[in-house]
N, C-alpha and C positions, 0 to 999 in steps of 0.2 A: 300371760298375763308371769308376774316373778313375785315373789313374795317371802321375806327375811321377818322373823321379831326378837325381843329378848321377857326373859320370863322377868321376874323378884317376886320374891322372898322375906318374910322375917327371921334373922338368922339368932336372933331374943326379940323380947315382949314389944320394941317402938326403930330398931334399924332393920333397915332392906338393906337385901343385896341381890347381889345377881344370881339364880337360879343357874338358867340356865339360853344361852339364842345360837342364834340361827340361819337354816333358809329353809324352808315353809307354809305350811298353814299350821291351823289350826291345828287338823286333824294328828298334824304332825309335829306339835309338840306338843300335844298330849301321849303320844305315841312312844314319845322316845324313853322315857321311862314314867314312875312315881312320883317320880321328885319334880315333875314342873305340877301340877295339878293332885297333887297325897288328900286324901278323904278328911284328914283333920287339919291343912293351913290353904291362911289366907295365902293366893298369890294376889299377882297386877301382873297383864302382860299388854307389847303391844304389835300393832303386826304393820309392817309398808307392806304393800301391798300394789304394783305398777301396773300398769295395761296403758292401752296401747290403744284407737278411741282415733277411726278414720286416722289420720297421720299429723294427731296431738299423744305425746304419751304422755301420761299424768299419774299422779304417788295419788292414793289414800291410809290412810292410818284408820288401824282399832286397833279401843282400848275394850280390856279384855278385865274386868272383876270377876276372882275366884274367893267367894266366900260360901263349903258347901253346910249344911245342915248340920252334920257332927258340931261341929267349932260348939261356945259356950257359949250363952245370952251374954258370959257376962264379956268374955273378951267380943263377943260382938259390939259389945256394947264402943269398948274401945277399939275400934275398929271401925264404925261409924265415923269418926267423929284423925283416922287419915287416911282414911280413903277421900277426899276431901284435898287433902293436900300434898297424895298420891296423882290422880287427879289432875292439881297445876304442875306436874314438874311431868307429865306426860302427854299435856293440852302443844300445844286445837292436834285432834283428829275429831275426823271426821262421824267415826259410830261409835258405838260400846255396845261388852253386851254383860248384861253379869249374870254366871252364872254358881248358882247353889249343890248343881250336879250330873253328874258324868258327860247325861247326857243333853245335858243344856250347850257343850263345848258343843261347835255343830261350826265347822268356818260353810254351811250352806247364808245360813242368819248369817252370819257379818254379810258374803255375796247378795244377797237381796239387800240387805240395808241398802249398802257400795251401791246396786241395782247399774252392773254396767251387759 
């Protein structure tokens, strides 16, 4: 299995920018630095996972929506409008994972949904 990712976040109220990119799973991205999934900022990530099934190579994409519980209700309201647009940017993907707590950021949850 080969996996790579891109994490994006807001550089100001409405502008998304790439925060991190690299090789590895959700666990790798989570552990590479607190800026990837901070406790006070929203992040979106896309993971590309390549698998070999019998003789065929297949690629699956997973979208991760990180909205921690510490974000203010007013900001969450604004983000709810943005999320639809962000999902369209990353579309198509095979599975999505919505996370609000650091324990929710689990590679196994993605693998279970992809089901290889």
